[in-house]
C-alpha angles and dihedrals in degrees: 000000000000120000094227136033131184097229105021140053111217117193125178121197115173109306094346127087119191120202116196120192102228113200098097091158088062094037087252094293113174123247126190091259089050090054090053092047092048088052091054091051092051091047090053091049091053089061095042106094094174093066113084101168132039122195120194123195141148133252117239125001099331136059093207133324095206124245120000105242098174119127091252091054092044090056087058089053092057096044121115091275097053123035100185154348092278089067089052089051093049092047090049090053092049091049091053091046093051090049091049093052095052112126092216124088106260124210126189113210097197104200099173142338113001109193137173111320090018089059090048088055097049095046086064092057122101091229135018127198120186127202120226108280095021117127140180126226143173105203094184091072091062089068096041100263115137120229126207130186 
């Protein structure tokens, strides 16, 4: 596992690895590059037999606000690496699948709002712990769009 990541803080102490989503200025919303980086972290964890527990949490006041849909993030979606939203959806599904299949015990430490893709991620954890004031939401359902994990 690498020592440094652009969008995550990964800290290993003994048999426990803690992954912190680290875009607090964007409420830890996922971008395409963040999805790829998370996939790399999960791939490394699959090979790490010394880690028995994995905790995931968010930096700042949110756990994860879902997918970053700002103009800046959308420009990244349409760059040469990613032609459209469907690729984002497929990569999000792959990320959740990889996370689900980890052999370690996974624990979500939900420190604030947990929305959309963030909720998809925590529902795949073995355990979930929520701070006072934290909540989970699937905004797609408010406009009649179904959501599946």
